[in-house]
C-alpha positions in Angstrom: 7.3 -13.5 -11.3 10.3 -11.8 -9.7 9.3 -10.2 -6.4 12.7 -8.7 -5.5 12.6 -5.2 -4.1 14.5 -2.6 -6.2 13.3 0.4 -4.2 14.0 1.4 -0.6 11.2 0.4 1.8 10.3 2.0 5.1 8.3 0.4 7.9 4.9 1.9 8.4 1.9 1.4 10.6 -0.9 2.9 8.5 -4.5 1.8 8.9 -6.0 1.2 5.4 -9.1 0.0 3.6 -9.0 -1.9 0.3 -11.2 -3.7 -2.2 -12.2 -4.2 -5.8 -14.1 -0.9 -5.8 -13.6 2.6 -4.4 -15.9 1.5 -1.5 -12.9 -0.6 -0.3 -14.8 -2.8 2.2 -11.9 -4.7 3.6 -9.4 -3.4 6.2 -5.8 -3.9 7.0 -2.5 -2.2 7.9 0.1 -0.9 5.5 3.3 -2.2 7.2 5.9 -1.2 4.6 6.1 1.4 1.8 8.3 2.3 -1.2 7.8 4.7 -4.1 6.5 1.7 -6.2 4.4 -0.3 -3.8 3.6 -1.5 -0.3 2.7 -4.5 1.8 -0.8 -4.7 3.4 -1.2 -6.9 6.4 -4.7 -8.4 6.3 -6.3 -11.8 6.9 -8.6 -11.3 3.9 -7.6 -12.9 0.6 -6.4 -11.0 -2.5 -5.6 -12.7 -5.7 -2.3 -12.2 -7.5 -2.6 -9.8 -10.5 -5.9 -8.4 -9.1 -6.3 -4.6 -9.4 -7.5 -3.1 -6.2 -8.3 0.3 -4.6 -6.4 1.2 -1.4 -7.1 4.1 1.0 -4.7 4.7 3.9 -5.1 7.0 6.9 -2.2 9.5 7.0 -0.5 11.0 10.0 -2.0 14.3 8.7 -5.4 12.9 9.6 -6.7 12.4 6.0 -7.1 9.6 3.5 -4.8 8.9 0.6 -6.5 7.0 -2.2 -4.2 4.7 -4.3 -4.7 2.0 -6.9 -2.4 -1.0 -7.5 -1.9 -4.6 -8.7 -1.4 -7.4 -6.2 2.0 -8.9 -6.9 1.9 -11.7 -4.3 -0.3 -13.0 -1.5 0.5 -14.8 1.7 -2.5 -16.6 3.1 -3.7 -15.1 6.4 -0.8 -12.6 6.4 -1.4 -10.1 3.6 -0.2 -9.1 0.1 2.3 -7.0 -1.8 0.9 -4.3 -4.0 2.6 -2.4 -6.9 1.0 1.0 -7.4 -0.5 1.8 -10.8 -1.4 5.1 -12.5 -0.1 7.4 -9.8 -0.7 11.1 -10.2 2.0 13.6 -9.4 0.1 14.5 -6.2 0.0 10.8 -5.1 3.7 10.4 -5.9 4.6 13.5 -3.9 2.5 12.2 -0.9 4.2 8.8 -1.0 7.6 10.6 -1.1 6.6 12.6 2.0 5.3 9.5 3.8 8.6 7.7 3.1 10.6 10.6 4.4 8.3 10.9 7.5 8.7 7.2 8.3 12.4 7.2 7.6 12.9 9.9 10.2 10.7 8.0 12.7 13.0 5.0 12.4 
């Protein structure tokens, strides 16, 4: 599988919860974000190709719920996630987050 990044990524520091269901029992930190995906830093294991739910805590003090497929996993470090089935609202929120973090850098 080709894991090259075709989209611009910004560094983030967003607390998140993730898991196989919407309950998302595991936690981590979203450390980078692009329009198509993100990297989640976590010591918990995620299997490649696994579909997961991800909720991240936004600077606006609310949760953003997303869904994606794990593209790669680094043991005890985290995993890369490609977003799936994004709504227009989710796409807009991701674009706003990217702009927010771009200005922060």
